LODO-272545 format. One record per residue (C-alpha): residue number from 0; z, x, y. Coordinates in steps of 0.2 Angstrom, whole numbers, plus 2048, in hexadecimal, padded with zeros to 3 digits. Layout:
BEGIN
{NUM; {Z; X; Y}}
...
END
This chain:
BEGIN
{0; {800; 800; 800}}
{1; {7FB; 806; 811}}
{2; {80A; 80B; 81C}}
{3; {803; 805; 82D}}
{4; {809; 7FB; 83B}}
{5; {803; 7F5; 84C}}
{6; {80F; 7EE; 859}}
{7; {80E; 7EA; 86C}}
{8; {81D; 7EB; 877}}
{9; {81C; 7E3; 888}}
{10; {829; 7E3; 895}}
{11; {829; 7E1; 8A8}}
{12; {827; 7F3; 8A9}}
{13; {81C; 7F8; 89B}}
{14; {80F; 7F3; 88F}}
{15; {80E; 7FE; 87F}}
{16; {803; 7FC; 870}}
{17; {806; 807; 861}}
{18; {7FD; 809; 851}}
{19; {804; 814; 844}}
{20; {7FE; 81A; 833}}
{21; {80B; 823; 829}}
{22; {7FF; 829; 81C}}
{23; {7F1; 830; 828}}
{24; {7EF; 842; 824}}
{25; {7ED; 84D; 833}}
{26; {7DD; 856; 837}}
{27; {7CE; 858; 842}}
{28; {7C7; 847; 83D}}
{29; {7D6; 83D; 842}}
{30; {7D4; 834; 852}}
{31; {7E2; 82F; 85D}}
{32; {7E2; 826; 86E}}
{33; {7F1; 829; 879}}
{34; {7F2; 821; 88A}}
{35; {803; 822; 892}}
{36; {805; 81C; 8A4}}
{37; {816; 815; 8A5}}
{38; {81B; 81D; 8B5}}
{39; {824; 82B; 8AC}}
{40; {818; 839; 8A9}}
{41; {81B; 83D; 897}}
{42; {823; 82F; 88D}}
{43; {832; 823; 890}}
{44; {83E; 81A; 885}}
{45; {833; 80B; 884}}
{46; {826; 815; 87B}}
{47; {833; 81C; 86F}}
{48; {839; 80A; 86B}}
{49; {827; 805; 868}}
{50; {824; 814; 85C}}
{51; {834; 811; 853}}
{52; {831; 7FF; 851}}
{53; {81F; 803; 84A}}
{54; {826; 811; 83F}}
{55; {833; 805; 837}}
{56; {826; 7F8; 834}}
{57; {819; 804; 82D}}
{58; {826; 80B; 821}}
{59; {82A; 7FA; 81A}}
{60; {837; 7F8; 80C}}
{61; {83E; 80A; 80A}}
{62; {83A; 80E; 7F8}}
{63; {832; 81D; 7F0}}
{64; {834; 829; 7FF}}
{65; {83E; 839; 801}}
{66; {849; 830; 80E}}
{67; {850; 841; 815}}
{68; {845; 84D; 820}}
{69; {848; 85D; 829}}
{70; {83D; 866; 834}}
{71; {83D; 876; 83E}}
{72; {830; 87A; 84B}}
{73; {82E; 889; 857}}
{74; {825; 889; 867}}
{75; {824; 89B; 86E}}
{76; {837; 8A0; 871}}
{77; {83D; 88E; 86D}}
{78; {843; 888; 85C}}
{79; {848; 877; 857}}
{80; {84F; 86E; 848}}
{81; {84E; 85B; 844}}
{82; {856; 852; 836}}
{83; {853; 840; 832}}
{84; {85A; 833; 826}}
{85; {850; 823; 823}}
{86; {860; 819; 81F}}
{87; {861; 809; 82A}}
{88; {870; 811; 833}}
{89; {869; 815; 844}}
{90; {871; 823; 84D}}
{91; {86B; 832; 857}}
{92; {873; 843; 85C}}
{93; {869; 84F; 867}}
{94; {86D; 860; 86E}}
{95; {85E; 866; 877}}
{96; {867; 871; 884}}
{97; {85A; 86D; 892}}
{98; {85E; 875; 8A3}}
{99; {851; 86E; 8AF}}
{100; {851; 85D; 8B7}}
{101; {83F; 85A; 8B3}}
{102; {831; 85F; 8A8}}
{103; {821; 85A; 8B2}}
{104; {825; 849; 8B8}}
{105; {831; 845; 8A9}}
{106; {843; 845; 8AC}}
{107; {84B; 850; 89F}}
{108; {859; 844; 89C}}
{109; {84C; 838; 895}}
{110; {848; 843; 886}}
{111; {858; 841; 87C}}
{112; {856; 82E; 881}}
{113; {845; 82E; 879}}
{114; {84C; 835; 868}}
{115; {85A; 828; 869}}
{116; {84F; 819; 86D}}
{117; {843; 81E; 85E}}
{118; {852; 820; 852}}
{119; {85A; 80F; 857}}
{120; {849; 806; 856}}
{121; {844; 80E; 846}}
{122; {856; 80C; 83E}}
{123; {857; 81F; 839}}
{124; {865; 82C; 83C}}
{125; {85E; 83A; 846}}
{126; {864; 84B; 84B}}
{127; {85A; 856; 856}}
{128; {860; 867; 85C}}
{129; {857; 875; 866}}
{130; {85E; 885; 85E}}
{131; {858; 891; 86B}}
{132; {84B; 893; 879}}
{133; {84A; 896; 88C}}
{134; {83C; 88B; 892}}
{135; {840; 878; 892}}
{136; {82E; 873; 88F}}
{137; {82E; 87E; 87F}}
{138; {83F; 877; 87A}}
{139; {83B; 865; 87B}}
{140; {829; 867; 874}}
{141; {830; 870; 865}}
{142; {83D; 863; 863}}
{143; {830; 855; 861}}
{144; {826; 860; 855}}
{145; {835; 863; 84A}}
{146; {838; 850; 84A}}
{147; {826; 84D; 844}}
{148; {828; 859; 836}}
{149; {839; 851; 831}}
{150; {831; 840; 831}}
{151; {822; 846; 826}}
{152; {82E; 84D; 819}}
{153; {839; 83D; 819}}
{154; {82B; 831; 817}}
{155; {823; 83B; 809}}
{156; {820; 830; 7F9}}
{157; {82A; 835; 7EA}}
{158; {820; 82B; 7DD}}
{159; {830; 821; 7DA}}
{160; {832; 80E; 7DD}}
{161; {844; 810; 7E0}}
{162; {84E; 80F; 7F1}}
{163; {854; 820; 7F4}}
{164; {866; 81C; 7F5}}
{165; {874; 81B; 7E8}}
{166; {879; 80A; 7EF}}
{167; {868; 803; 7EB}}
{168; {865; 7FD; 7FD}}
{169; {862; 805; 80E}}
END
C-alpha cells in the first residue's frame, strides 16, 4: 500500500498544501515543488504542522516499520543528531545552541518551534541536538538534515505486519 498523503491547511494567515510520499526514493528524477511565501522567509510553524499532519496520515496504521530512527548530519563545521520515536506520544526536545537573532529573514527562535510543531502534529517523540558548530545557518541546516535521516530510518519497512511495540498498540 502506498504511504502517501495530501492535505491543505488554511488559516487567516496561511494557505499550505502538502503532498508527501514516504516511499519515494530520492534521486535526480524526483520532482518537487516548494513555494513558501508565508511572510517568514524560510518556514514557519504552520508549515511544520501541515508536514506533520501529512506525515502522520501517510504513515497510516503504524505496523511493520522500524519505529525508531537516528540520524547524524554534518554541514562543514556543524554536526547534528536527531532521534525519533514514532509512538503516538508527541514530545520534542531541542538543543540547537543558536546565537544569532535571525538567519536571513527567519527568526531563530522559530526553528525549535518548527521541530516542536512537526512532532506534535505527527504524534512522534523527537530529540534534535546540534553537537558542535559555529555558523548558525550550518547548525540549523544540519539539524534538519539529521531529522530527515532519522525519519528515513524510522519509517523503513521491516517486512513484519506487527505493531512495533510490546504493548501491541502505539
